[in-house]
N, CA, C and O atoms as a GROMACS GRO file, in nm:
protein
  300
    1MET      N    1   0.084  -0.117   0.000
    1MET     CA    2   0.000   0.000   0.000
    1MET      C    3   0.089   0.124   0.000
    1MET      O    4   0.178   0.137   0.084
    2LEU      N    5   0.065   0.214  -0.093
    2LEU     CA    6   0.149   0.333  -0.105
    2LEU      C    7   0.117   0.439  -0.002
    2LEU      O    8   0.207   0.508   0.046
    3PHE      N    9  -0.007   0.453   0.032
    3PHE     CA   10  -0.046   0.559   0.124
    3PHE      C   11  -0.146   0.504   0.224
    3PHE      O   12  -0.248   0.446   0.186
    4ALA      N   13  -0.115   0.521   0.349
    4ALA     CA   14  -0.205   0.474   0.455
    4ALA      C   15  -0.251   0.595   0.536
    4ALA      O   16  -0.171   0.655   0.608
    5PRO      N   17  -0.377   0.632   0.525
    5PRO     CA   18  -0.424   0.747   0.602
    5PRO      C   19  -0.418   0.718   0.751
    5PRO      O   20  -0.449   0.608   0.796
    6SER      N   21  -0.376   0.817   0.826
    6SER     CA   22  -0.369   0.801   0.970
    6SER      C   23  -0.464   0.900   1.038
    6SER      O   24  -0.516   0.991   0.975
    7ALA      N   25  -0.483   0.880   1.166
    7ALA     CA   26  -0.573   0.968   1.241
    7ALA      C   27  -0.516   1.109   1.249
    7ALA      O   28  -0.592   1.205   1.263
    8ALA      N   29  -0.385   1.123   1.242
    8ALA     CA   30  -0.322   1.255   1.252
    8ALA      C   31  -0.346   1.338   1.127
    8ALA      O   32  -0.331   1.460   1.130
    9MET      N   33  -0.383   1.275   1.017
    9MET     CA   34  -0.403   1.348   0.893
    9MET      C   35  -0.550   1.375   0.864
    9MET      O   36  -0.589   1.395   0.749
   10HIS      N   37  -0.630   1.376   0.967
   10HIS     CA   38  -0.774   1.397   0.949
   10HIS      C   39  -0.801   1.541   0.909
   10HIS      O   40  -0.756   1.634   0.976
   11THR      N   41  -0.874   1.560   0.803
   11THR     CA   42  -0.911   1.695   0.760
   11THR      C   43  -1.062   1.708   0.764
   11THR      O   44  -1.136   1.611   0.745
   12THR      N   45  -1.106   1.827   0.790
   12THR     CA   46  -1.249   1.853   0.788
   12THR      C   47  -1.280   1.956   0.682
   12THR      O   48  -1.208   2.054   0.665
   13LEU      N   49  -1.386   1.933   0.612
   13LEU     CA   50  -1.432   2.028   0.512
   13LEU      C   51  -1.543   2.112   0.571
   13LEU      O   52  -1.628   2.061   0.644
   14LYS      N   53  -1.540   2.238   0.539
   14LYS     CA   54  -1.646   2.327   0.588
   14LYS      C   55  -1.776   2.288   0.520
   14LYS      O   56  -1.783   2.276   0.398
   15SER      N   57  -1.877   2.271   0.599
   15SER     CA   58  -2.006   2.229   0.542
   15SER      C   59  -2.069   2.345   0.466
   15SER      O   60  -2.045   2.462   0.496
   16SER      N   61  -2.148   2.311   0.369
   16SER     CA   62  -2.219   2.412   0.294
   16SER      C   63  -2.333   2.466   0.380
   16SER      O   64  -2.374   2.402   0.476
   17PRO      N   65  -2.384   2.584   0.345
   17PRO     CA   66  -2.495   2.640   0.424
   17PRO      C   67  -2.612   2.542   0.429
   17PRO      O   68  -2.643   2.474   0.332
   18SER      N   69  -2.674   2.538   0.544
   18SER     CA   70  -2.788   2.448   0.559
   18SER      C   71  -2.907   2.495   0.476
   18SER      O   72  -2.912   2.610   0.431
   19ASP      N   73  -2.999   2.406   0.457
   19ASP     CA   74  -3.120   2.440   0.382
   19ASP      C   75  -3.198   2.550   0.454
   19ASP      O   76  -3.258   2.635   0.389
   20HIS      N   77  -3.196   2.548   0.586
   20HIS     CA   78  -3.268   2.650   0.664
   20HIS      C   79  -3.207   2.788   0.640
   20HIS      O   80  -3.281   2.885   0.620
   21THR      N   81  -3.076   2.798   0.642
   21THR     CA   82  -3.009   2.926   0.619
   21THR      C   83  -3.040   2.978   0.479
   21THR      O   84  -3.070   3.096   0.462
   22THR      N   85  -3.033   2.890   0.382
   22THR     CA   86  -3.063   2.930   0.244
   22THR      C   87  -3.208   2.976   0.231
   22THR      O   88  -3.236   3.073   0.162
   23LEU      N   89  -3.298   2.907   0.297
   23LEU     CA   90  -3.439   2.944   0.293
   23LEU      C   91  -3.463   3.080   0.357
   23LEU      O   92  -3.537   3.162   0.303
   24VAL      N   93  -3.401   3.104   0.472
   24VAL     CA   94  -3.417   3.233   0.541
   24VAL      C   95  -3.362   3.346   0.456
   24VAL      O   96  -3.426   3.450   0.441
   25LEU      N   97  -3.243   3.327   0.399
   25LEU     CA   98  -3.184   3.432   0.315
   25LEU      C   99  -3.267   3.456   0.190
   25LEU      O  100  -3.286   3.571   0.150
   26THR      N  101  -3.315   3.351   0.128
   26THR     CA  102  -3.398   3.366   0.008
   26THR      C  103  -3.527   3.440   0.042
   26THR      O  104  -3.566   3.532  -0.030
   27PHE      N  105  -3.592   3.400   0.151
   27PHE     CA  106  -3.715   3.466   0.192
   27PHE      C  107  -3.690   3.614   0.224
   27PHE      O  108  -3.770   3.700   0.187
   28GLY      N  109  -3.581   3.642   0.291
   28GLY     CA  110  -3.546   3.781   0.323
   28GLY      C  111  -3.524   3.864   0.198
   28GLY      O  112  -3.572   3.977   0.189
   29TRP      N  113  -3.452   3.810   0.100
   29TRP     CA  114  -3.428   3.884  -0.023
   29TRP      C  115  -3.557   3.902  -0.105
   29TRP      O  116  -3.575   4.005  -0.169
   30VAL      N  117  -3.645   3.804  -0.102
   30VAL     CA  118  -3.774   3.819  -0.171
   30VAL      C  119  -3.851   3.935  -0.108
   30VAL      O  120  -3.911   4.016  -0.178
   31LEU      N  121  -3.851   3.942   0.026
   31LEU     CA  122  -3.920   4.053   0.094
   31LEU      C  123  -3.856   4.188   0.061
   31LEU      O  124  -3.927   4.285   0.036
   32VAL      N  125  -3.724   4.193   0.060
   32VAL     CA  126  -3.654   4.319   0.028
   32VAL      C  127  -3.687   4.364  -0.114
   32VAL      O  128  -3.718   4.481  -0.137
   33LEU      N  129  -3.681   4.271  -0.209
   33LEU     CA  130  -3.709   4.308  -0.348
   33LEU      C  131  -3.855   4.344  -0.369
   33LEU      O  132  -3.885   4.434  -0.448
   34ALA      N  133  -3.946   4.276  -0.299
   34ALA     CA  134  -4.088   4.312  -0.309
   34ALA      C  135  -4.112   4.451  -0.251
   34ALA      O  136  -4.187   4.531  -0.307
   35LYS      N  137  -4.048   4.481  -0.139
   35LYS     CA  138  -4.061   4.614  -0.079
   35LYS      C  139  -4.010   4.721  -0.174
   35LYS      O  140  -4.073   4.826  -0.190
   36CYS      N  141  -3.895   4.696  -0.238
   36CYS     CA  142  -3.839   4.794  -0.331
   36CYS      C  143  -3.930   4.815  -0.452
   36CYS      O  144  -3.948   4.928  -0.498
   37ALA      N  145  -3.985   4.707  -0.504
   37ALA     CA  146  -4.076   4.719  -0.619
   37ALA      C  147  -4.203   4.793  -0.581
   37ALA      O  148  -4.250   4.879  -0.655
   38LEU      N  149  -4.260   4.760  -0.465
   38LEU     CA  150  -4.381   4.827  -0.418
   38LEU      C  151  -4.356   4.975  -0.393
   38LEU      O  152  -4.438   5.060  -0.427
   39LEU      N  153  -4.243   5.004  -0.334
   39LEU     CA  154  -4.207   5.143  -0.306
   39LEU      C  155  -4.190   5.223  -0.435
   39LEU      O  156  -4.240   5.336  -0.446
   40THR      N  157  -4.121   5.166  -0.532
   40THR     CA  158  -4.103   5.233  -0.661
   40THR      C  159  -4.237   5.257  -0.729
   40THR      O  160  -4.262   5.365  -0.782
   41TRP      N  161  -4.323   5.156  -0.728
   41TRP     CA  162  -4.456   5.171  -0.788
   41TRP      C  163  -4.535   5.282  -0.716
   41TRP      O  164  -4.595   5.367  -0.782
   42ALA      N  165  -4.534   5.281  -0.584
   42ALA     CA  166  -4.612   5.379  -0.508
   42ALA      C  167  -4.563   5.522  -0.532
   42ALA      O  168  -4.644   5.614  -0.543
   43ILE      N  169  -4.432   5.539  -0.541
   43ILE     CA  170  -4.378   5.674  -0.566
   43ILE      C  171  -4.422   5.725  -0.702
   43ILE      O  172  -4.458   5.842  -0.715
   44HIS      N  173  -4.420   5.639  -0.803
   44HIS     CA  174  -4.464   5.681  -0.936
   44HIS      C  175  -4.616   5.695  -0.944
   44HIS      O  176  -4.667   5.786  -1.010
   45HIS      N  177  -4.688   5.606  -0.880
   45HIS     CA  178  -4.834   5.608  -0.886
   45HIS      C  179  -4.892   5.734  -0.823
   45HIS      O  180  -4.983   5.795  -0.879
   46TRP      N  181  -4.840   5.774  -0.708
   46TRP     CA  182  -4.893   5.891  -0.639
   46TRP      C  183  -4.809   6.016  -0.661
   46TRP      O  184  -4.827   6.116  -0.590
   47SER      N  185  -4.720   6.012  -0.757
   47SER     CA  186  -4.637   6.127  -0.795
   47SER      C  187  -4.569   6.192  -0.675
   47SER      O  188  -4.574   6.314  -0.659
   48VAL      N  189  -4.507   6.112  -0.593
   48VAL     CA  190  -4.433   6.164  -0.478
   48VAL      C  191  -4.304   6.226  -0.530
   48VAL      O  192  -4.233   6.164  -0.609
   49PRO      N  193  -4.273   6.349  -0.488
   49PRO     CA  194  -4.157   6.419  -0.545
   49PRO      C  195  -4.023   6.374  -0.487
   49PRO      O  196  -3.949   6.455  -0.431
   50ILE      N  197  -3.994   6.248  -0.498
   50ILE     CA  198  -3.865   6.195  -0.454
   50ILE      C  199  -3.826   6.085  -0.550
   50ILE      O  200  -3.911   6.013  -0.602
   51HIS      N  201  -3.697   6.072  -0.573
   51HIS     CA  202  -3.650   5.964  -0.659
   51HIS      C  203  -3.649   5.835  -0.578
   51HIS      O  204  -3.600   5.834  -0.464
   52PRO      N  205  -3.702   5.726  -0.633
   52PRO     CA  206  -3.706   5.599  -0.557
   52PRO      C  207  -3.569   5.549  -0.514
   52PRO      O  208  -3.556   5.476  -0.416
   53GLY      N  209  -3.467   5.588  -0.587
   53GLY     CA  210  -3.332   5.543  -0.555
   53GLY      C  211  -3.287   5.585  -0.415
   53GLY      O  212  -3.206   5.516  -0.353
   54TRP      N  213  -3.339   5.699  -0.365
   54TRP     CA  214  -3.303   5.744  -0.231
   54TRP      C  215  -3.350   5.647  -0.124
   54TRP      O  216  -3.296   5.646  -0.013
   55LEU      N  217  -3.448   5.566  -0.154
   55LEU     CA  218  -3.498   5.467  -0.058
   55LEU      C  219  -3.459   5.325  -0.095
   55LEU      O  220  -3.437   5.241  -0.008
   56VAL      N  221  -3.451   5.297  -0.225
   56VAL     CA  222  -3.422   5.162  -0.270
   56VAL      C  223  -3.275   5.126  -0.250
   56VAL      O  224  -3.244   5.018  -0.200
   57TRP      N  225  -3.184   5.215  -0.290
   57TRP     CA  226  -3.041   5.181  -0.283
   57TRP      C  227  -2.992   5.156  -0.141
   57TRP      O  228  -2.919   5.059  -0.119
   58PRO      N  229  -3.028   5.240  -0.042
   58PRO     CA  230  -2.987   5.205   0.095
   58PRO      C  231  -3.046   5.073   0.143
   58PRO      O  232  -2.979   4.998   0.215
   59THR      N  233  -3.170   5.044   0.104
   59THR     CA  234  -3.231   4.917   0.142
   59THR      C  235  -3.151   4.800   0.087
   59THR      O  236  -3.122   4.704   0.158
   60LEU      N  237  -3.115   4.808  -0.041
   60LEU     CA  238  -3.037   4.701  -0.103
   60LEU      C  239  -2.896   4.692  -0.044
   60LEU      O  240  -2.843   4.582  -0.026
   61ALA      N  241  -2.837   4.808  -0.014
   61ALA     CA  242  -2.702   4.807   0.044
   61ALA      C  243  -2.701   4.742   0.182
   61ALA      O  244  -2.614   4.659   0.210
   62PHE      N  245  -2.797   4.777   0.267
   62PHE     CA  246  -2.801   4.718   0.400
   62PHE      C  247  -2.841   4.571   0.396
   62PHE      O  248  -2.795   4.492   0.478
   63ALA      N  249  -2.925   4.533   0.301
   63ALA     CA  250  -2.960   4.391   0.286
   63ALA      C  251  -2.838   4.312   0.242
   63ALA      O  252  -2.815   4.201   0.290
   64ALA      N  253  -2.759   4.368   0.152
   64ALA     CA  254  -2.636   4.301   0.108
   64ALA      C  255  -2.536   4.292   0.223
   64ALA      O  256  -2.469   4.190   0.239
   65LEU      N  257  -2.524   4.398   0.302
   65LEU     CA  258  -2.435   4.397   0.418
   65LEU      C  259  -2.478   4.290   0.518
   65LEU      O  260  -2.396   4.214   0.568
   66ALA      N  261  -2.607   4.286   0.548
   66ALA     CA  262  -2.658   4.187   0.643
   66ALA      C  263  -2.637   4.045   0.590
   66ALA      O  264  -2.602   3.955   0.667
   67THR      N  265  -2.658   4.025   0.461
   67THR     CA  266  -2.635   3.893   0.401
   67THR      C  267  -2.488   3.854   0.411
   67THR      O  268  -2.455   3.741   0.446
   68GLY      N  269  -2.402   3.948   0.380
   68GLY     CA  270  -2.257   3.922   0.389
   68GLY      C  271  -2.214   3.888   0.531
   68GLY      O  272  -2.135   3.796   0.551
   69LEU      N  273  -2.266   3.960   0.629
   69LEU     CA  274  -2.233   3.931   0.767
   69LEU      C  275  -2.287   3.795   0.810
   69LEU      O  276  -2.219   3.722   0.882
   70TRP      N  277  -2.407   3.762   0.767
   70TRP     CA  278  -2.467   3.633   0.804
   70TRP      C  279  -2.386   3.518   0.744
   70TRP      O  280  -2.356   3.420   0.812
   71VAL      N  281  -2.351   3.531   0.617
   71VAL     CA  282  -2.280   3.423   0.548
   71VAL      C  283  -2.139   3.406   0.605
   71VAL      O  284  -2.090   3.293   0.615
   72SER      N  285  -2.074   3.515   0.642
   72SER     CA  286  -1.935   3.506   0.688
   72SER      C  287  -1.923   3.495   0.841
   72SER      O  288  -1.812   3.504   0.893
   73ARG      N  289  -2.030   3.476   0.913
   73ARG     CA  290  -2.025   3.475   1.058
   73ARG      C  291  -1.948   3.359   1.115
   73ARG      O  292  -1.899   3.369   1.228
   74ASP      N  293  -1.935   3.249   1.044
   74ASP     CA  294  -1.866   3.131   1.095
   74ASP      C  295  -1.719   3.124   1.054
   74ASP      O  296  -1.648   3.030   1.090
   75ARG      N  297  -1.677   3.220   0.979
   75ARG     CA  298  -1.536   3.215   0.930
   75ARG      C  299  -1.442   3.274   1.029
   75ARG      O  300  -1.322   3.278   1.005
   0.00000   0.00000   0.00000
C-alpha cells in the first residue's frame, strides 16, 4: 500500500450552508425586493416628489451587508 491514512491526517471540510439558512436568506431577499418594487410603484403612482433610488439603494445596500455578515459569521 502506497499511502495509509492516519488519524493525525484527518481533515475537515467546511459544510455548505444548511437548507434553513438558504431558505431564510432567500425569503429575506424576496421581501426586500418586493418592498423595493412596491415602493417604486407607489412613488410613481402617487407622484411623490422623490427619486425611488433614495430609498431603494440604501435598502439594497443594508440587505447586502446583512447577508454578507450572516454568510461570513462562521469564518
